[in-house]
Backbone as CSV, one residue per row, in Angstrom:
resi,resn,N_x,N_y,N_z,CA_x,CA_y,CA_z,C_x,C_y,C_z
1,UNK,-63.659,-132.062,-55.157,-65.012,-131.117,-54.878,-65.567,-130.726,-56.433
2,UNK,-66.785,-130.931,-56.184,-67.447,-130.619,-57.722,-67.680,-129.079,-58.230
3,UNK,-67.347,-129.240,-59.307,-67.284,-128.171,-60.311,-68.064,-127.941,-61.496
4,UNK,-68.801,-127.267,-61.903,-69.079,-127.502,-63.446,-69.035,-125.885,-63.691
5,UNK,-68.502,-125.816,-65.181,-68.607,-124.633,-65.953,-68.691,-125.038,-67.478
6,UNK,-69.288,-123.808,-67.898,-69.811,-123.571,-69.208,-69.501,-122.011,-70.211
7,UNK,-68.877,-121.884,-71.162,-68.618,-120.649,-71.779,-69.664,-121.098,-73.282
8,UNK,-69.693,-119.609,-73.765,-70.897,-119.754,-75.157,-70.258,-118.556,-76.010
9,UNK,-69.539,-118.855,-76.999,-69.080,-117.792,-77.707,-70.328,-117.004,-78.168
10,UNK,-70.224,-115.634,-77.674,-71.546,-114.806,-78.391,-70.862,-114.121,-79.446
11,UNK,-69.604,-113.910,-79.710,-69.362,-113.257,-81.389,-67.929,-114.009,-81.524
12,UNK,-67.506,-112.871,-82.187,-66.247,-113.706,-82.583,-64.824,-113.583,-81.870
13,UNK,-65.086,-112.136,-81.036,-63.986,-111.910,-79.443,-64.900,-111.860,-78.276
14,UNK,-65.878,-112.377,-78.142,-66.601,-112.285,-76.997,-67.568,-113.789,-76.321
15,UNK,-67.193,-113.685,-74.943,-67.643,-115.115,-74.736,-68.661,-114.782,-73.194
16,UNK,-69.563,-115.561,-73.421,-70.185,-115.630,-71.986,-70.202,-116.793,-71.119
17,UNK,-69.702,-116.813,-69.783,-69.590,-117.827,-68.891,-70.228,-117.865,-67.871
18,UNK,-70.242,-119.127,-67.217,-71.182,-119.403,-65.633,-70.321,-120.537,-65.238
19,UNK,-69.843,-120.357,-63.738,-69.333,-121.418,-62.898,-70.035,-122.004,-61.933
20,UNK,-69.908,-122.938,-61.395,-70.575,-123.067,-59.775,-69.283,-124.044,-59.567
21,UNK,-68.944,-123.964,-58.350,-67.977,-124.880,-57.466,-68.653,-124.985,-56.039
22,UNK,-67.931,-126.142,-55.805,-68.220,-126.359,-54.176,-67.147,-125.602,-53.508
23,UNK,-67.381,-125.424,-52.475,-66.036,-124.551,-51.530,-66.131,-125.710,-50.347
24,UNK,-65.011,-125.703,-49.675,-64.110,-126.303,-48.373,-63.451,-125.587,-47.878
25,UNK,-63.501,-125.698,-46.683,-62.531,-124.897,-45.353,-62.016,-125.651,-44.729
26,UNK,-61.485,-126.380,-44.487,-61.122,-127.441,-43.276,-60.681,-126.923,-42.147
27,UNK,-60.897,-126.772,-40.826,-60.107,-126.163,-39.703,-58.686,-126.376,-39.666
28,UNK,-58.159,-125.314,-39.564,-56.477,-125.455,-39.577,-56.237,-124.633,-38.405
29,UNK,-54.937,-124.932,-38.000,-54.417,-124.630,-36.739,-54.525,-123.422,-36.308
30,UNK,-54.391,-122.435,-36.979,-55.087,-121.061,-36.234,-56.326,-121.273,-35.696
31,UNK,-57.504,-121.660,-36.364,-58.635,-121.837,-35.660,-58.909,-122.423,-34.198
32,UNK,-57.875,-123.334,-33.995,-57.708,-124.102,-33.186,-56.811,-123.656,-31.682
33,UNK,-55.641,-122.283,-32.136,-54.892,-122.062,-31.625,-55.390,-120.466,-30.798
34,UNK,-55.202,-120.466,-29.499,-55.245,-119.226,-29.285,-54.568,-118.801,-28.129
35,UNK,-54.044,-117.539,-28.195,-53.357,-117.101,-27.069,-53.364,-116.102,-26.492
36,UNK,-54.977,-115.661,-26.317,-55.573,-114.969,-25.208,-56.303,-115.807,-24.428
37,UNK,-56.477,-115.674,-22.917,-57.002,-116.394,-22.143,-58.513,-116.359,-22.159
38,UNK,-59.219,-115.233,-22.815,-60.350,-115.077,-22.914,-60.855,-115.500,-24.179
39,UNK,-60.475,-116.317,-24.819,-60.884,-117.176,-25.841,-60.780,-118.466,-25.491
40,UNK,-61.803,-119.042,-26.081,-62.115,-120.764,-25.533,-62.375,-121.501,-27.004
41,UNK,-61.635,-122.507,-27.478,-62.112,-123.317,-28.688,-63.175,-124.215,-28.407
42,UNK,-64.332,-124.371,-29.440,-65.619,-125.139,-29.142,-64.912,-126.831,-29.369
43,UNK,-65.162,-127.354,-28.756,-64.656,-128.867,-28.896,-65.546,-129.676,-30.006
44,UNK,-66.706,-128.951,-30.606,-67.473,-129.577,-31.856,-67.213,-128.428,-32.867
45,UNK,-65.821,-128.080,-32.959,-65.749,-127.124,-34.170,-66.259,-128.049,-35.754
46,UNK,-66.452,-127.783,-36.509,-66.321,-128.147,-37.597,-66.055,-127.663,-38.732
47,UNK,-65.639,-128.153,-40.340,-65.609,-127.512,-41.570,-66.085,-126.919,-41.898
48,UNK,-66.177,-125.628,-42.646,-66.810,-124.541,-43.497,-66.893,-125.050,-44.722
49,UNK,-68.265,-124.950,-45.440,-68.714,-125.337,-46.657,-69.248,-124.620,-47.443
50,UNK,-69.719,-124.838,-48.711,-70.041,-123.776,-49.457,-69.881,-124.271,-50.793
51,UNK,-70.410,-122.715,-51.365,-70.292,-122.775,-53.071,-70.029,-121.659,-53.557
52,UNK,-69.431,-121.556,-54.537,-69.676,-120.160,-55.556,-70.049,-120.359,-56.862
53,UNK,-70.922,-118.947,-56.932,-71.633,-118.996,-58.544,-71.193,-117.841,-59.061
54,UNK,-71.007,-118.000,-60.520,-70.148,-116.583,-61.179,-71.218,-116.784,-62.449
55,UNK,-71.362,-115.396,-63.257,-71.950,-115.391,-64.381,-70.978,-114.085,-64.947
56,UNK,-70.773,-114.163,-66.298,-69.964,-113.179,-66.491,-69.552,-113.325,-68.252
57,UNK,-69.127,-112.256,-68.659,-68.918,-111.719,-69.917,-67.353,-111.156,-70.437
58,UNK,-66.947,-111.737,-71.125,-65.340,-111.368,-71.491,-64.990,-111.044,-72.903
59,UNK,-64.172,-110.547,-73.193,-64.046,-110.414,-74.767,-62.614,-109.338,-75.155
60,UNK,-62.529,-109.167,-75.986,-61.464,-107.838,-76.626,-62.438,-107.323,-77.736
61,UNK,-62.324,-105.707,-77.168,-62.723,-104.832,-78.319,-62.002,-104.820,-79.266
62,UNK,-60.930,-104.622,-79.328,-59.963,-104.421,-80.213,-58.767,-105.475,-79.830
63,UNK,-57.672,-105.373,-80.617,-56.647,-106.442,-80.532,-55.779,-105.374,-79.160
64,UNK,-56.041,-104.727,-78.651,-55.407,-103.961,-77.521,-55.977,-103.658,-76.376
65,UNK,-57.492,-103.996,-76.360,-58.627,-103.595,-75.377,-59.229,-104.814,-74.978
66,UNK,-58.999,-105.204,-73.370,-59.830,-106.707,-72.966,-60.474,-106.247,-71.929
67,UNK,-61.606,-106.811,-71.657,-62.663,-106.626,-70.542,-62.831,-108.014,-70.548
68,UNK,-63.542,-107.825,-68.856,-64.221,-108.876,-68.528,-64.945,-108.627,-66.751
69,UNK,-66.608,-108.675,-67.124,-67.145,-108.336,-66.340,-68.004,-109.739,-65.974
70,UNK,-68.250,-109.621,-64.337,-68.755,-110.491,-63.940,-69.486,-110.523,-62.681
71,UNK,-71.104,-111.052,-62.527,-71.432,-110.905,-60.985,-71.194,-112.345,-60.566
72,UNK,-71.297,-112.343,-59.106,-70.665,-113.931,-57.961,-71.652,-113.565,-57.085
73,UNK,-71.836,-114.999,-56.477,-72.154,-115.257,-54.937,-71.625,-116.455,-55.106
74,UNK,-71.276,-116.175,-53.042,-70.454,-117.378,-52.545,-71.240,-117.309,-51.267
75,UNK,-71.921,-118.703,-50.825,-72.499,-119.337,-49.901,-71.046,-119.933,-48.563
76,UNK,-71.046,-119.729,-47.415,-70.368,-119.882,-46.313,-71.318,-120.741,-45.544
77,UNK,-71.331,-122.044,-45.358,-71.755,-122.299,-44.219,-71.022,-122.926,-43.130
78,UNK,-71.614,-122.800,-42.101,-70.891,-123.132,-40.600,-69.516,-122.161,-40.420
79,UNK,-69.561,-121.001,-41.057,-68.416,-120.136,-41.087,-68.087,-119.993,-39.461
80,UNK,-66.596,-120.057,-39.288,-65.530,-120.228,-38.295,-65.607,-118.757,-37.954
81,UNK,-65.976,-118.371,-36.445,-65.664,-117.188,-35.875,-65.750,-117.202,-34.309
82,UNK,-65.956,-115.714,-33.566,-65.838,-115.836,-32.341,-67.118,-115.193,-32.035
83,UNK,-67.627,-116.146,-30.937,-68.856,-115.827,-30.392,-69.139,-115.521,-28.637
84,UNK,-69.886,-114.692,-28.386,-69.605,-114.469,-27.026,-70.055,-115.446,-25.924
85,UNK,-69.603,-115.876,-25.312,-69.850,-116.800,-23.970,-71.161,-116.065,-23.287
86,UNK,-72.394,-116.651,-23.088,-73.211,-115.891,-22.348,-72.502,-115.910,-20.730
87,UNK,-73.024,-114.556,-20.204,-72.513,-114.834,-19.111,-70.690,-114.635,-18.286
88,UNK,-70.436,-114.483,-19.205,-68.969,-114.381,-19.211,-68.430,-112.949,-20.480
89,UNK,-67.068,-112.766,-20.030,-66.381,-111.907,-20.565,-65.697,-112.655,-22.060
90,UNK,-65.529,-113.625,-21.655,-65.202,-114.801,-22.809,-66.110,-114.871,-24.206
91,UNK,-64.874,-115.433,-25.116,-65.064,-115.659,-26.117,-65.040,-117.256,-26.433
92,UNK,-65.950,-117.601,-27.635,-65.570,-119.302,-28.063,-65.054,-119.264,-29.729
93,UNK,-64.025,-119.860,-30.224,-63.909,-119.870,-31.551,-64.833,-121.003,-31.766
94,UNK,-65.641,-121.208,-33.126,-66.786,-122.072,-33.130,-67.594,-121.414,-34.182
95,UNK,-68.322,-122.033,-34.943,-68.798,-122.257,-35.996,-69.974,-121.068,-35.746
96,UNK,-69.965,-120.371,-36.416,-71.376,-119.011,-35.851,-72.320,-118.787,-36.722
97,UNK,-71.981,-119.207,-37.648,-73.366,-119.527,-38.511,-73.158,-119.424,-40.293
98,UNK,-74.105,-119.013,-41.184,-73.998,-119.151,-42.369,-73.511,-117.758,-43.214
99,UNK,-72.981,-117.759,-43.900,-72.750,-115.914,-44.833,-72.809,-116.219,-46.158
100,UNK,-73.287,-115.192,-46.517,-72.901,-115.028,-48.224,-72.286,-114.006,-48.896
101,UNK,-71.781,-113.821,-49.720,-71.030,-112.790,-50.478,-71.272,-112.814,-51.930
102,UNK,-72.031,-111.514,-52.296,-72.348,-111.082,-53.824,-71.921,-110.009,-54.127
103,UNK,-71.674,-110.406,-55.378,-70.949,-108.688,-55.751,-70.869,-108.734,-57.291
104,UNK,-70.121,-107.649,-57.689,-69.844,-107.501,-59.570,-68.105,-107.342,-59.216
105,UNK,-67.674,-108.022,-60.345,-66.076,-107.601,-60.336,-65.879,-107.420,-61.882
106,UNK,-64.683,-106.600,-62.393,-64.787,-106.324,-63.486,-62.984,-105.895,-63.535
107,UNK,-62.437,-106.280,-65.255,-61.342,-105.964,-65.324,-61.179,-105.288,-66.732
108,UNK,-60.326,-104.512,-67.064,-60.126,-103.605,-68.441,-58.520,-103.737,-68.589
109,UNK,-58.210,-104.007,-69.436,-56.644,-104.291,-69.908,-56.322,-103.420,-71.455
110,UNK,-55.743,-102.769,-71.364,-55.292,-101.659,-72.651,-53.235,-101.927,-72.769
111,UNK,-53.479,-102.409,-73.926,-51.985,-102.622,-74.596,-51.651,-101.050,-75.427
112,UNK,-50.951,-100.424,-74.544,-50.925,-98.895,-75.417,-50.009,-99.195,-76.468
113,UNK,-48.927,-99.623,-76.662,-48.344,-99.770,-77.996,-49.076,-100.496,-78.927
114,UNK,-49.417,-101.344,-78.730,-50.455,-101.975,-79.562,-51.422,-101.130,-80.471
115,UNK,-52.044,-99.968,-79.405,-53.164,-99.423,-79.632,-52.828,-98.298,-81.120
116,UNK,-51.281,-97.891,-81.062,-50.685,-97.037,-81.985,-50.021,-97.805,-82.963
117,UNK,-49.668,-98.791,-82.421,-48.397,-99.913,-83.457,-48.383,-100.841,-83.412
118,UNK,-49.449,-101.561,-84.284,-49.763,-103.284,-84.129,-48.481,-103.865,-84.888
119,UNK,-47.565,-103.336,-85.200,-46.407,-104.169,-86.130,-45.371,-104.525,-84.663
120,UNK,-45.591,-103.613,-83.791,-44.517,-103.519,-82.259,-44.000,-104.982,-81.764
121,UNK,-42.792,-105.312,-81.636,-42.585,-106.192,-80.832,-42.611,-105.817,-79.375
122,UNK,-42.641,-104.518,-78.978,-43.154,-104.305,-77.750,-44.382,-104.437,-77.354
123,UNK,-44.161,-104.489,-75.771,-45.952,-104.023,-75.385,-45.529,-103.887,-74.356
124,UNK,-46.767,-102.429,-74.012,-46.887,-101.852,-72.825,-48.242,-102.028,-72.081
125,UNK,-48.971,-102.831,-71.433,-50.194,-102.964,-70.966,-50.243,-102.471,-69.566
126,UNK,-51.585,-101.887,-69.405,-51.745,-101.718,-68.048,-53.388,-102.038,-67.645
127,UNK,-53.340,-102.322,-66.622,-54.810,-103.003,-65.796,-55.374,-102.134,-64.829
128,UNK,-56.830,-102.314,-64.485,-57.391,-101.870,-63.623,-58.616,-103.009,-63.485
129,UNK,-58.559,-103.498,-62.087,-59.448,-104.440,-61.533,-60.012,-103.783,-60.570
130,UNK,-61.463,-103.828,-60.459,-62.356,-103.329,-59.310,-63.642,-104.485,-59.224
131,UNK,-63.652,-104.399,-57.975,-64.969,-104.840,-57.093,-65.793,-104.588,-56.009
132,UNK,-66.838,-104.536,-56.136,-68.056,-104.096,-55.040,-68.543,-105.656,-54.464
133,UNK,-68.338,-106.017,-53.048,-69.001,-106.910,-52.492,-69.467,-106.645,-51.570
134,UNK,-70.660,-107.472,-51.047,-71.914,-107.281,-50.277,-71.596,-108.618,-49.162
135,UNK,-71.349,-108.223,-47.922,-70.902,-109.881,-47.335,-71.682,-109.933,-46.182
136,UNK,-72.520,-110.540,-45.767,-73.151,-110.430,-44.580,-73.424,-111.627,-44.065
137,UNK,-73.842,-112.102,-42.279,-74.293,-113.122,-42.125,-76.009,-113.061,-42.264
138,UNK,-76.236,-114.709,-42.690,-77.888,-114.710,-43.424,-78.303,-115.833,-42.245
139,UNK,-77.339,-116.648,-40.914,-78.040,-117.058,-40.218,-76.779,-117.235,-39.089
140,UNK,-77.520,-117.727,-37.922,-76.674,-117.807,-36.946,-76.994,-118.468,-35.298
141,UNK,-76.461,-118.961,-34.370,-76.754,-119.370,-33.466,-76.847,-118.233,-32.624
142,UNK,-76.020,-117.134,-32.988,-76.177,-115.769,-32.128,-76.530,-114.820,-33.047
143,UNK,-78.077,-114.612,-32.573,-78.903,-113.680,-33.233,-78.314,-111.991,-33.464
144,UNK,-76.947,-111.999,-32.918,-76.804,-110.545,-33.352,-75.721,-110.393,-34.520
145,UNK,-75.410,-111.795,-35.135,-74.780,-111.747,-36.319,-75.540,-111.756,-37.163
146,UNK,-76.783,-112.119,-37.370,-77.754,-112.162,-38.373,-77.788,-110.748,-39.225
147,UNK,-77.743,-110.725,-40.227,-78.044,-109.149,-41.047,-76.595,-108.383,-40.873
148,UNK,-75.365,-108.482,-40.043,-74.400,-107.816,-40.023,-73.886,-108.547,-40.851
149,UNK,-72.540,-107.755,-40.997,-71.440,-107.621,-42.177,-70.625,-108.493,-41.708
150,UNK,-69.642,-109.254,-42.343,-69.042,-110.337,-42.384,-67.599,-109.665,-42.385
151,UNK,-66.930,-110.074,-41.192,-65.600,-109.686,-41.157,-64.687,-109.664,-41.576
152,UNK,-63.582,-108.959,-42.120,-62.307,-108.790,-43.140,-62.969,-108.724,-44.424
153,UNK,-63.776,-108.436,-44.836,-64.463,-108.608,-45.895,-64.584,-106.885,-46.592
154,UNK,-63.626,-106.581,-47.445,-63.782,-104.637,-47.911,-64.818,-104.895,-48.639
155,UNK,-65.920,-103.717,-48.808,-66.660,-103.641,-49.652,-66.467,-103.261,-50.912
156,UNK,-65.310,-102.777,-51.012,-64.574,-102.087,-52.234,-63.431,-102.267,-52.659
157,UNK,-62.760,-103.023,-53.501,-61.252,-103.685,-53.763,-60.836,-102.999,-55.098
158,UNK,-59.834,-102.596,-55.391,-59.286,-102.312,-56.881,-57.497,-102.816,-56.800
159,UNK,-57.561,-102.826,-57.850,-55.942,-103.500,-57.840,-55.632,-102.760,-59.436
160,UNK,-54.564,-102.593,-59.578,-53.703,-102.047,-60.853,-52.763,-102.163,-61.075
161,UNK,-52.339,-102.506,-61.976,-50.702,-102.798,-62.750,-50.420,-102.229,-63.906
162,UNK,-49.372,-102.953,-64.706,-48.459,-102.732,-65.651,-47.767,-103.836,-66.081
163,UNK,-47.583,-103.818,-67.363,-46.791,-105.246,-67.972,-45.800,-104.741,-68.996
164,UNK,-44.618,-104.795,-69.272,-43.795,-104.044,-70.218,-43.017,-105.656,-70.568
165,UNK,-43.176,-105.446,-72.291,-42.829,-106.848,-72.566,-42.108,-107.008,-74.347
166,UNK,-41.507,-107.694,-74.279,-40.710,-107.829,-75.749,-40.917,-109.105,-76.429
167,UNK,-41.436,-109.841,-77.241,-41.188,-111.024,-77.959,-41.887,-111.992,-76.689
168,UNK,-40.610,-113.112,-75.884,-41.030,-114.020,-75.279,-40.820,-113.579,-73.669
169,UNK,-40.383,-112.281,-73.484,-40.449,-112.051,-71.526,-41.421,-110.668,-71.572
170,UNK,-41.661,-110.554,-70.235,-42.361,-109.587,-69.908,-42.019,-109.281,-68.238
171,UNK,-42.431,-108.165,-67.928,-42.212,-107.549,-66.790,-43.186,-107.016,-66.166
172,UNK,-43.815,-107.639,-64.873,-45.133,-106.999,-64.443,-44.889,-106.294,-62.795
173,UNK,-45.907,-105.352,-63.074,-45.722,-104.514,-61.949,-47.518,-104.695,-61.263
174,UNK,-47.673,-104.468,-60.266,-49.071,-104.632,-59.353,-48.972,-103.638,-58.266
């Protein structure tokens, strides 16, 4: 798959970057395996395709404070999902349409020991990562999907963790 990335050193400790990459998701076994007798699999189901683009800025404010902020756009073509079968209570697993995800993601990491003692061989880092994602269907064979949210995509996601280390070893918690 094709991908292209570039970065530019804005200052001594900061970088702007941009990336574009093709996406591909082959049909897998869980897409065509159903346990529910009310769900059928479309015999013409196809692989998903798309691309991801991002633009961001990252750097060090000091030796102990790191940050990364980026905006992204993801396009999914022929997204696989469940569509109702007209005149029936059954649904069909098929390519239901095209979807887009876009949003902002940020990361901040602080090394608390290095902030107060640059000579220490120990490190105690904490990080926080957060993202906002808006994901919706932009086209579909099924008009009820267009403009609606994509299933299983959280609007807000956060992660946090800590790293304790000395010289060549680290222990990480998330």
